[in-house]
C-alpha positions in Angstrom: 13.9 15.7 -4.9 15.4 13.9 -8.3 14.9 10.2 -8.3 18.3 8.2 -9.1 18.3 6.5 -12.4 18.2 2.7 -12.5 21.5 2.9 -14.1 22.8 4.7 -10.7 20.7 2.4 -8.5 22.4 -0.6 -10.0 25.8 0.9 -9.0 26.9 2.6 -12.3 29.1 1.2 -14.9 31.2 -0.9 -12.8 28.2 -3.0 -12.0 26.7 -2.9 -15.7 30.2 -4.4 -16.9 29.9 -6.8 -14.4 26.3 -8.1 -15.3 27.1 -8.2 -18.9 30.0 -10.3 -18.5 28.3 -12.7 -16.2 25.3 -12.9 -18.5 27.3 -13.7 -21.5 29.1 -16.5 -19.9 25.9 -18.0 -19.0 24.4 -17.4 -22.7 27.6 -19.0 -24.3 27.3 -22.0 -21.9 23.8 -22.7 -22.9 23.7 -24.9 -25.8 20.0 -23.9 -26.2 21.0 -20.3 -27.6 24.7 -20.1 -27.8 24.9 -21.2 -31.5 23.5 -17.6 -32.4 26.9 -16.4 -31.3 29.1 -18.7 -33.3 30.1 -15.9 -35.4 29.8 -12.9 -33.2 32.7 -11.0 -32.5 31.9 -11.3 -28.4 34.3 -8.5 -27.6 32.3 -6.1 -29.8 29.3 -7.7 -28.8 29.9 -7.1 -25.0 31.1 -3.5 -25.6 27.9 -2.7 -27.3 25.7 -4.4 -24.6 27.5 -2.7 -22.3 26.6 0.7 -23.7 22.9 -0.3 -24.5 22.3 -1.2 -20.7 24.0 1.6 -19.7 21.9 3.8 -22.1 18.7 1.9 -21.4 19.2 2.3 -17.6 19.6 6.0 -17.6 23.5 6.3 -17.9 25.5 8.7 -19.5 26.5 6.4 -22.3 25.2 7.5 -25.7 23.9 4.2 -27.7 24.3 4.4 -31.3 24.2 1.0 -32.4 21.5 -0.7 -34.7 18.0 -0.8 -33.8 17.0 -4.0 -32.1 15.2 -5.4 -35.2 17.9 -4.6 -37.5 20.7 -6.0 -34.8 18.6 -9.3 -34.5 17.7 -9.9 -38.3 20.1 -12.7 -39.0 19.5 -14.5 -35.8 15.5 -14.5 -36.5 16.4 -15.8 -40.2 18.4 -18.3 -38.3 15.4 -19.5 -36.3 15.5 -17.0 -33.1 11.9 -17.3 -31.5 10.3 -16.7 -28.3 11.5 -19.7 -26.3 15.2 -18.0 -27.1 14.4 -14.8 -25.8 12.7 -16.4 -22.8 16.2 -18.2 -22.2 18.1 -15.0 -22.6 15.7 -13.0 -20.3 16.1 -15.9 -17.8 20.1 -15.4 -18.0 19.8 -11.8 -17.4 17.2 -11.8 -14.7 19.4 -14.7 -12.9 22.5 -12.4 -13.4 20.7 -9.6 -11.8 19.5 -11.8 -8.9 22.7 -13.2 -8.0 24.4 -9.7 -7.9 21.7 -8.6 -5.6 19.8 -6.3 -7.9 16.0 -6.7 -7.1 12.8 -5.4 -8.2 13.1 -2.5 -5.3 16.6 -1.2 -7.0 
């Protein structure tokens, strides 16, 4: 029996879209990281993040964006470090938790 992908277990594209929308609301409200997004086209960013997470979780979306190291090069030059990464992970984790996506899904 084929095991469902994480994408399917999360609820498909509608769930991915909801996760990304809530996640970015948290990130943009957080003064410790939101300044990295001042010059970012957020509509494009959200679209790319939806594509990336769909792809990463085994969904049907093909991700053709930049490699992570290239995509974050300017942020690293602006001071992005492990503490910022930890904050971003916290926002993503809390969003998944709030939407009842747990480790067993």
